C-alpha positions in Angstrom: -29.8 33.9 23.4 -28.0 33.6 26.8 -30.6 31.0 27.9 -30.4 29.0 24.7 -26.5 28.9 25.0 -26.8 28.1 28.8 -29.2 25.4 28.1 -27.1 23.8 25.4 -24.0 24.0 27.5 -25.8 22.3 30.6 -27.0 19.6 28.3 -23.5 18.9 26.9 -22.2 19.1 30.5 -24.7 16.6 32.0 -24.2 14.2 29.2 -20.4 14.5 29.1 -19.9 14.0 32.8 -20.7 10.3 32.9 -18.8 9.5 29.8 -15.6 11.5 30.6 -15.5 10.7 34.2 -16.9 7.3 34.8 -15.1 6.8 38.1 -16.5 10.0 39.5 -19.7 9.1 38.2 -19.8 5.9 40.0 -18.5 7.3 43.3 -21.1 10.0 43.2 -23.8 7.3 42.5 -22.7 5.3 45.3 -22.6 8.3 47.7 -26.1 9.3 46.7 -27.5 6.2 45.8 -28.8 4.9 42.3 -32.2 6.4 42.2 -31.3 9.9 43.7 -28.5 10.1 41.2 -30.8 9.3 38.4 -33.3 11.8 39.7 -30.8 14.6 39.8 -29.6 13.6 36.3 -33.2 13.8 35.1 -33.8 17.1 36.8 -30.8 18.6 35.2 -31.8 17.3 31.8 -35.2 18.8 32.1 -33.8 22.1 33.2 -31.5 22.2 30.2 -34.5 21.3 27.8 -36.5 24.2 29.3 -33.7 26.5 28.9 -33.2 25.4 25.3 -36.9 25.9 24.5 -37.4 29.1 26.3 -34.1 30.5 25.0 -35.0 29.4 21.4 -38.5 31.1 21.8 -37.2 34.3 23.1 -34.5 34.8 20.1 -35.2 37.2 17.3 -35.1 35.4 14.0 -32.3 36.6 11.7 -31.5 35.7 8.2 -27.9 34.5 8.3 -27.7 33.0 4.9 -29.7 33.3 1.6 -29.0 30.6 -0.7 -28.7 31.4 -4.5 -31.8 30.7 -6.6 -30.1 28.0 -8.7 -29.2 26.2 -5.6 -32.7 24.7 -5.2 -32.5 23.2 -8.7 -29.0 21.7 -8.1 -30.2 20.1 -4.9 -33.2 18.5 -6.5 -30.8 17.1 -9.4 -28.4 15.7 -6.8 -31.1 14.1 -4.8 -32.4 12.5 -8.1 -29.0 11.3 -8.8 -28.6 9.9 -5.2 -31.7 8.1 -5.3 -30.6 6.3 -8.5 
């Protein structure tokens, strides 16, 4: 579960950095160059995806919520009403 959480947090941080600090992103891209910056961004995204996938595969499945039996019928009725 730690790998999954670390992967999601890394994914969020890498995507949030350019949006939250555009001046810092531009200065970092100017210092490194456009293509090396994109390469580091890509490597961090791939690392976060690998952490997410391997973290998800290593977790033990648990039942968190069991829906009631009548919920399935109510959902189908609401979908029918939604289509109309």
